[in-house]
N, C-alpha and C positions, 0 to 999 in steps of 0.2 A: 539590625539584626536582624531576621525574620524568620517566622519556624514554618511559614508559607509559601509555598510559591509565589512569587512578585506576578502581581497584575503589569502588563507590562503597556506601558504609554507606548504613544509614537515616538518621542525620542529616544524613551529605552529598545522597543524594537529596533530601532534603525541601531543605536549604536551597538545593538545581541547580532546583527547581519556585518555591517562595517567589523567587528573585531573578530569574529569567525566564521561569516561565508565565504567560499571561494568557488566561486559557479564557473563551471566552465561553458567557454562563450557560444557554443551552442545552445545550453538549455538557456542561457539568458535571452538568445532570440527568440527560442519559444515558446517563454515563457511571456515575454513582448508581446510576440502575436496571440500568440491565447489571452492572455488581457484584452485582445480587442473583440474578443468573441461573445456572444448570447449568453453560452452557459460558462463565460470563464470563470467562477468560482466554486467550479467542478477543478480545478487544478489543484495540485498538494501546494503549501505555501517554500519556496526555494530550504529555507531551513529542515522541513521537514525531510526533506530529499537530500541535503547532505546529510543528515544523521540517519534517512537508510542506507545513505552510500558508507557511509562507517560500520552498519550493520551488517549490510553485508560483506569488507572487506575482516573484519573482524574473522567472523563467521570463516570464510575460505571459503563460503560461500559459491557451489559449479553450476546447481539447476535452482532457478529462482520461477516459482510461478504468480502469475499478478491475474485479478479478477476485475475487472475496468480497467482502462485503457486512455481512453479521451484522447486527448492529442500526444499521448505520449513521453510527457515530462517525467513519469516516475521510470517507467518502463527505461529510457534514457537515462537518468540521472545510477540509477540500477546498474543498467550495462557495460556504462564508463564504470563500473567499478568492479567490474567482471572479470578474472582472469582471460585470456585469449580465449583458451574453449570453454569457454563459461556461455551457457544460455538461458533464454527470459521463455517461458511460453504466454504472451500477453492473448488474455479473452477478452471480446469486446463484442456489440452487435452495430457499430455506424463503421460502416465505410466510409462515411463524409470526416469525421471525427478522426478515424487512422490512420486515413489517406493523407492528413499534415503531420501525425507522427511519422508514417516514413520517410518523408522527404525529410525532416531532424535526423533522423533513425544514421539514414542515408548519408549527410553532410557529416557528423560526426564519428563515421566509419566503422557507426557500429551496427547494421543494420541484419549482418550475418548472426549478428548473437542473439535477432530475436525472432522465436516463431511466432508469430502474430496469427491467432484460428479466430475467424470471423463466426457468430453464430451465440445460440444461448449457453452461456453459463456455466448449466450446469449439464448437460449436454459432455458439452469440449469436457470439463474436470470428468464426468462420468466414464467417457473414450478413452481419457489420457488411465485411468483404472484399470479399464480394460487390455490397453495396452503392455500392463506391465508398468505401473508408474508409481504403482504404491509403494512410500518409504521412500524414495527417490531423489526428493527436493528437503533444499533445503534451506530454502524461502519462504513464504507466499506471504503478496499481497492486498489485502478486502479493499475494493472500494469502488464497489458496485451499485445497485439497488438492494437498498433497504429491507425488499420485504423478500427475498431470499437470503438475507445474509447468514440468519443459521446453517440453513442447510450448506452456503459456501465455505462456514468455520467446520462442521462435519466434512465435507473433501477434503478441504487445506489437509486437517489432522490425519486422513487418513494415508495422504499423497507424500506428506511430511516426515525423514526420517526422524528417530531420535537425538533428540540434540536439535532439531526444527527450530523455526522459529516463522507467529503466524503473528502480523502486524495487521489492523482492523480501522482502519481511517474515520475519522467523520463520529470519534464517540465522544463526543463532546457537545458536537448536531449545534452549532450556535451559542452552547448554555441550552436547550430548549428540556437535553434529557433532564435536569435538576431541579424542572417547572413541573410538577402533577399536574398543571390546569392544561395541558400541551402530550393528547394520545390521537394525537394522527399515526399513521398503520407505520411510517417510515420510525417514527421518534420511538412509538415501541417496540416496534423489532431492536432500535440498539441499543435503549432499555435490557429490552430480555439478553440479548447477546452479550451486553457486559456484567450484567450478573448472573447468566452462566461462567462467563470464565473465568470471574469472583471465585464461584465456589467450583470451579471443576477439578478436579482430582489430577488430571491425565497432564494438566499445565501449571506451571509456576509463573501469573498476569503480571501485569503493570500498566497502568494509566497514565500515560505522558501529555502534560499542557500543551505539547507543542500541533502548531496548525491548527487545524479543527478537532484535535483529542487524537492519541494514539493507542491503543490497545494492543499490548505485547505479549504473548502467551510461547513461551519454551516448552515444546516438547517433550515434557519428563522421560525417564531413561529405557521405562520398559515399552515407551510408543503407546498410540490410542488403545483405549479398551478396544 
C-alpha cells in the first residue's frame, strides 16, 4: 500500500493499458500515423483521451471547445463520446496538421460534429464571445502554445457554463515544472497557471498525473467573476 501515486514502470503502464484502454480502431490508426511524425510528442496519450471521453460522457456535454488540435486525436476521442447533436469547436493554426485530422474525423464518421476554425485561437475565442457563445460550452480542452495559456484559460471561463470543466494539458511538463532551475517562458507560463488555478475561487481544481499532467478546473456555481 502507498499514500502516493505510483510511478509507472513500462510493465505497469502496459498493464494499465491492457486492463482499461478501449481504443476505437480509427483512434489507434491516427495515433500510429502521428507517431511517425516529427512532432509526435504533441499527441496526448490514449489513456488521457479515454479519461477525457469519460468526462465528456459523465457531464452529458454537448458543446466542447478545444484550443490546439494538432492531428486531431483529442478532438476525435471527444467527438466519439458526444451525442449525435454534440459539437466541438476546434481551434488551430496549422493547415498541414489538421489536414491529417480531417481524414480521420471523416473515417470515423464524426466530421459533422467538429467545427475546425483555423487562425489565432485568441481571435477565434473572442469571435465566439461576440457571437453569443459566453456561458454556452460544457467542456474546454487547452493544449496549445504555453505563452498564451493564461489568456486561453480566462476565455474558457467566460465561454463555459457554471458546472463546466476546463482541462489543461501538459500541466506537469515532463517534470520541468518541479525543477526551479528551469525558467524558460513555456515552463514559467505553466507554473503560473497551475498556481493561479490552485488559488482561483471561481473553480474547484485537481491536477492528475495522467499523460503529461492534466489540470482540471470545475467552474463553480456562480460562474466566472
